[in-house]
N, C-alpha and C positions, 0 to 999 in steps of 0.2 A: 184413234186409240188413246185413252187417257194415260197419264203418268202412272196412275194406280194399276192399270192393266199391264203396263210395261214392267213394273216392279214385281207384280204377281207372276208374270211369265218368267222373269229372271230367276226368281227363287224356285219356281216349279222345275225349271231346267236343272238347277243345282241339286235339288232333292232327287230328281231322276238319275242324275249322274253319280252323286255321292252317297245317297241314302242317309242313314243316321250317323252323320259325322260332322265335325266342325266345318268342313268345307261346304256342306249344304246350307249353312248359315253365313257363308262367305268369310269365314275366318281362315287365316293362312294354314293353321294346323290345330290339333287338339290342345297342344300346350298353350297356345295363344288364348283359346277360348277358356280353358281352365283357369289361367292366370287372371283373366278378366273377372270371372265369377268369384275367385278368391278375394280379389280386391273389393268387389261388390259386397261380398259377405262381411268383410271387415267394416265397411261403411255402415251396414245395417245391423251389425252386432250390438246387442243390448236392447234392441226393440222387440217387443212381443207382438208379432203380426199373426192374427188369427184368420184374416181374410186377405187374399192376394189376387190382383188382376195382372196377368202377364201379357203385355201387348208386344207382339212380335215374338211369340213363343216358339216359333219354328216347330221342330220335331219333339219338343218337350224336355230339353236339356235341363233347364232350371227347375222344372217340376220334379225331375228325377233327383236332383240335389236336395230339394225340400223334403221329399219323401224319406230321405236318409237322415235328415236333421230334425224334422218335426213329426210328431205322431198325430196331431189333431189340428187341422187347418182347412179353411174353405179356399178353393182355388178355381179360377177360370183362366184359360189361355186362349188368346185370339191371334190370328195371323191372316195376312191376305193371300197366302199360298195354299190353295186347296189340297195340294199334294202333301205339304208339310202337316196340315191338320189331319188328313186321312192317315198319314203315317203315325202321328202321335196317338190318335184314338185307338188305332190297332195295337200299337206297341204297349200301351198301358191298359188296354181292354176297358175303355171308359168313353164317355162323351163329354168330358170336361173341356175339350178343345173345340172351338168353332171358327169357321172361316168368315171373317168380317173385317172391314176397314174400321179403324177406331172412330173415324168421322161419322160412320153410320151406326155405331154401337149405341144401344139404348140402355142406360144405367137403370137398374131397378133396386140397387142397394149401394151403400157406401162401403169402400174397402179400407182396411188398415194400411195397405200398401199397394200402390200401382207402379209396376215396372214398365218402363218404355225404353227398352234397350235397342238402339239402332234404328228407330222408326223414322228418322230423318236422313238416314245414311244415303239413300238414293233419290230423295225428294229434290225437286227443283229449288232454286234459291229463293225461298219464301219465308220471310220472318213473320208475315201476316198469318201464315198457316201455323207456325210454331206458337205464336201468341194465342191463337184460337184454340189449339189443342191443350196448351197449358191451362188456360182458363176453364176449359171443359173438365179436365182431369182434376183440378184442385177442388172443384165442387163435389167430387165423388170419391176423393181419396184423402185420408189423413196425412199420408206421406207419399210423395211422388218422387221416383228415382228415374232420371232421364240421362241418356248419354248422347253426346254430340261429337262429331269429328271437327278438329281444328286444323287449319291448313299449315303444312310445313313443306320443306323443299322436296320431299320424296312422295307426296301424296298425288294420286291420279286425278285428272280433271273431271272424270265422270262422277266423283263423289262430292256430296254437298258438305262444305266446310264452313262453319259459322264464324262470324266475327264475335269474339267474346264480349266486347263492349255492348254490342247490340242485344245479346242474350241477357246481359245484366240489366239493361234498360227495361226489357220485357219483364224480368223478375221483379224489379223495383216497382213497376206499375201494378203488378199483381198484389203487392202489399203483404206478401207472405214471407216468412223466414226461409232462407235458403243457404246452402253451403256448397261451394265448388270444390271439386277434387281433381287433381291432375297426377295421379299416382299409378296409372296403368300403362299408358303409352304416350309418347310425346305428341301424338296427333289425336288423343282422346281426352274428353272432359266429361266427368260425371257430376250431376247436380242433384242434390237431395232437397226437395221443397217440402216444407212442413206447414200444416194448416194453422198452426199457432201464429198469431200476428206478431210482428216486430214490436218490441217494447221500447 
């Protein structure tokens, strides 16, 4: 069984147990998830995104926020949990959500914004995979927003926590402009990568 299968099973179990709640996306509670997306919204404030790819969309929490904030935008949500995708499509009466791994996703258009929230959370310790995914995403997104876990004294061993210096090296090799944010939680880091080159 691949790590992809294990992660899919892990989230299927959470969706079965918790349904449409923060815990189905492995947040401690709704307050924690709302705070994260408030911080994320502040990072993205001022940008005019008309097309969005939401990687790791779960049951559609961010899509629901977008529907309340924007009236006209193109959206796709993907996730490796079939149960989360089924839940999202039924909840919003749509087919905007599909079950697929980002590594298998075939881009047919470029997006103004690609969100990749928590997609490395349960991955194995693989900086090669991180660099591969970043290089893939930057070719199809004008702006890429990615979150990572950073190790601290209270974090469990089953989570993948990155070395910030290694992530910076990957970003430097990409040649694109990026900004790091540490304003949500002491074990979280958000990175906004822009397709405009450094000057």
